[in-house]
N, C-alpha and C positions, 0 to 999 in steps of 0.2 A: 791889643795883641789877636792875632786877625788868624783864625779854619775855614778850611773851603768847606764846612758843613755848618748847618747852628746849633750848635752846642746846647744849650734848654733838651730841647727836638730829641738830643742822641739820648741824651740824659731823659726826659723822658720815657720814653717808648724803651729804657734799659730797664725805666720802674717797675712799666710794664712785663715785665718779662724776670723776673727778678724773681728769686725770696724771696729774699731779708733785701731791706734796704736802710744803711746805715746813714747818720750822716754826722760828723764830726765837729762841731767847735769852737776851734783853733779858740783858747785864750787870747795868745799874742798880732793874730792876723787876724785881718775884718771878714770875725765869722754869720757880725748882725747884718751885712752887705744889702740892700733894700732885693740886691740882683739872685743873692743866696735866698733868703726867703721866700721871695714872689718863688721860686725851685720850689720849694721844697712845701712848699702851700698847695702848691700844684700837685704834687705829688700825693702827698699830704688824702687828698680830693677826696683819689682811689684806692689805696696802700694804703691805709690808716695803719689797719693791720697791725702790715709788713715794717714799718719806721718804724727805727729804734734809734736815740737818743745815743749823742756821747759827751764828753768833756777831754776832748784828748787834749797831749802834751800837759795831762795832768801836773806834772811831777815841776814845771814853769811857769806857773804862773803863785808861783808869793807860795806865803804861811797859811793857814786853813783860812784864817776872815778873810784871804785876798780870793781866792778861790768861795770863797762861799759869795766874795761879792759880785764873784766875775758869772755863779751862776746864776744869781741873782737877780741879773742884767738878762743873764739870756732867759732864764724867762720872765721876764718884766716882756723884755720882743717878743718873746714870741706869743703870747696870750692878749697881748696889742692887735693879732689877728682872728679874727673870731674860728678861719681855717683851723689856727692852728691850737689854737684853748679848748682843753683837753681835762676833765676828771685825769687823780689818776696818775696826773703826769712822775714821770724816771726822764732823769740821766746821771748813768754811773762814769765816774771817773774810770780813765784809762789812759795808758804810756808803756815805752819800752824798758823795762827792766835794765835790760841793757845798758840804752843812752842815758840812763839820770846818773850826768856826770852828779851833781845837788847833793845827794847822795841822799835827797827828797822823803820823810815818811810818807806823804799821800800812800794813802787807800788809790790799790788798784786793782781794778775791780776786771783784766782784761780775763782773766781765766776766765768769770762768766763766757760772756766775748764771744772767746773762745769754745763755751761751750752748748751754749746758743749755735751759734751756727755746724756743730758736730750732730747737732738733735735738727738741725734744721734738712743737710744730707742723708738724716738717715730715715727719717720720716720721707724726703723729696723716691730715697732709692724704691723706700719698701710704696709710694704709692705710682713712680716708674713701672715699677714690678707689676701689681695687681693691674696696671692695667694690659697693661703689655698681656695679661691674659687675658684681658677682656674685648684689648683690639679683636686675639686669637680667633676669640669664641666666635666675636659679631664677624668679621671677614668670612669663616669656615660658616654662620648662618647667612650670609649676603650669599656669598657659593651657591649653598644647598636652596637656596632660596630661589634664584635666578635659574636655578636648573631645572629646578620641580615647574617654575612657568615656562622655562621653555619646553619643558612634556607638554604642561597642557595645552600649548600652543601647537604644538606636534601632532595632540587629536585631534585638538581642530580643526588644524587644519583639513586631517586623513577622515574625517567623518562632510567635511565644504565640499570636498570631491567627492567621496564617494555619491555626498548631493547633488551637484554638479550633473555628476557622469550620471545619475538615473531621470534627469531632471532633459538633461541630453540626449538620452537615445529616444525618450518618449516621444522629445522634441523632432527627430527622425523620422521616428517612426512612422508617425499619424503621417504623414506627407507620400511614404512610400506604400501605406498601407492605401490612400487615400486607391494615391494615384493606380493601383493592381485591379483592387472592387471597384474603378471605376472602371476599366478597362475590361473585366471580366462581363459589366456587365452590359456595356455599350457596345464591346464588341469579340465577344463567344466567340463564332465561326473563323473570325481572323488573328484568335490568341489561337487557337486551337490548328490553323494550319499552322503556326510559327511553331509552333510551343511541341508540337503532339500532341498526342491525346491523354497519356498516364502522367506526362503534366502536368494537364490542362484538369482532369480528373482530380490530380491533389486539392490543387490549387479549389476546386471547388467542392473538398469538404470542407477544405479546413478557414475559406474564403469565404465560404454559401451566403456562411447571412448574413456577412455584410453587404456582398452582390442585391439579395433580395434588396439591404434597406435602402440600393443607389437604387435600384425598379422599385420604388415606393414613391420617392420621390418625385413628384412634378415638375419636368424640362422645367420649364420657365424656370422653378426656386433652382435651380440644380447647378447657377454659376453661383450665388448665395451660401449656398451649406458651402461649396467647395473654398467661397474669399472663409467662410467664417472656420473651416478647421484649418485653414492654411496661419490666421491667426491665428488660429488656439500655439498651432506651431510653434510660429512664432514667439507666443509669449513664452510655452513652454520652455527655451533658446535663449532665454531672458532671463528668467526662473537661475536655468541654469548658472547661468553664462556671472549671474548677479550670489547663488546658492556658496557657487567655487573658489566664492575672492580669499585671498588664506593670509596673512597675518607670516611678519615677520620673521624666521628665527635662530638659533646660531646654527652655526655651520660647523660643523665635526670637529676644525681645527681649534676655536674658539672651545667650548666643550672638555673641550683636551688639556686647551691652556687650564682650565680654570680649576679642573681636578686636579690641575700639576699647582696649584698656588692651593687647590689645598689641600691635600696631602701633606703637604711644605709646611706650611703654615700653623702645623697642628704634628707632625712627623717632628721638624726640625725646632723652629720659632718660640714651642709654648714649652721642650724639650728644654732649649737653654734657659727661658727664662725660668728651670725651678736650679737648672746647674747654677746658673748666678746667684740665682737668694741663696741658696746654696752655701757660694764663695762670700756672699753679702753677712750672714750669720758668721760662719767662721770667720771673717775677718772683726764683728761684733765683740766674739765671744774670746778672744786673742786682744785687741786691746780693750776690754775689763780686765784679765787677765796681770797685761805689764801693768 
């Protein structure tokens, strides 16, 4: 028999996904072959609590003594493997009642198998519905956290822009004041003829104190003072550039999308969970009544 895939890997993958793993030992076939037992041992290493052992076709195993012999042989082979040697080993006998053509009186525990399946399905449905509600709350919380973080980022960007604007304004005002006060102190008469006496009087009122400082600076040190003030202005501009750096934020489209997701999860998905749970309860009650 050749398959286009690895059969053993496919079964182990299904074992990782399934809630129950049934191992059927056929008393007629080669149930104890090495390949089967190795695969069962691999599954038992990860999912021992999910594995259930059954003697299938138990009605075809002969009389009660024959069935006991078959079961003893299976148990002995399983106990030889350390991974399968466990306490409380249970292996119910099952068969399909409608195919019991020989009229065997073998105890059939297939109803217990059906109850085990039904119990697992009910538990899985409850866990899935509870997980759905938790996931809805988690999605809503993630959206809220992301929007709150974006709001904090926007506030930080606004403060950074304001600080950058203030530093930049200071960095630009300093050279202008430097130039104006220097011209007032060094070329007062020339400016008076160009700007007029009224404007010069206004400049003297507001910038007279700074102009007097220029007059107090010795001429040999004037260039040094100018370079120092220009350096300060350059530093302020660099500080303005550094402090005005912003972090990326969500666009209006992205925030609108997140709000839509949050509203959909709360108003549609979470309400759907309540509807599904009520339907599940109605089905469970109906089945019990039947």
